[in-house]
N, C-alpha and C positions, 0 to 999 in steps of 0.2 A: 127327505132326510130325517130320520128319526133321532131325536136328541137322546144322548146317552145319559144315564142317571148321574154319573159323576164326571161329566164331560170336562169341566174346568180343571179338575185335578188330573184327569187323564191327559189333557192337553199339556199341562205343565210338565208332567213326567215324560210325555212324548217329546217335548221340546228338548229336555235335558238329554234323553236317550238319543235323539237325532243329532244334537250337537256333538255328543261323544262319538257317535258313528261317523259323522262327517269329518271331524278332526282326526279320528283314529285312522280313517281312510286317507288322510292327508289331502283331502279335496278342498279344504278351506280352513282358515283360522279366523274365528269370529272375534270381533272387538267388543269391549264393554259398551261402546256407544251404538252398536247395531240394535235396531229395534226388534222386538219379538215378532212383529209382522214380517220383517225382512228375513229373519232367521227361519221362520216357519215356511215361507215360500221357497227359500233355498233348499231346505231339508226336503220339502215335498218334491221339488224338481229332481233332487238327487236320488230320492227313493224311486221315483218314476224311471229315471235313467238307469238305475241298477235293477230295475224290474222287481222291486220288492212290493210295490203297490201299482195298481193299474191307473192310468191317467184319466183325468176328467176333461171334458171339452173345454176349450179356452174361455168360452162365454160363461161357463159356470164357475170359473176360477175366481173366487173372492176370498177375502180374509176369513169369513165365517165358514165357508166350505173347506178351506185348507185346514183350519183348526179342527173341524169335525173329522176330516180324513186322517189327520195325524193322530187324533185321539182314538179313532177306530183301529188304526194300524198298531198303536201301542197296546190297546186292549186285547188284541189277538195274540200278543206275545206273553200276556200274563197267564199264570197257572190258574186252573179252576179253583174257585173258592176264594180268590183274592178279594179283599175288602172293596176295592174300586169297581169290581164287576157285579157286586150285589145291589 
């Protein structure tokens, strides 16, 4: 797993985009008390279910890999030349 240059910022943006996607799809309503870890895992599983990203084996499914996977998913949706991709 190659670390992205702006992975932390990409993950934060991916989490916001994922929350918007999940709530827009009426799949879930997140509470303010839900942890980022729980939100990230739910969004990952929803994106896998909707076939927007490919699944990882369960034994590799950890907080760090889910964060990386969401950051990568979001990075692919950004236009070329975006500051987070440089």
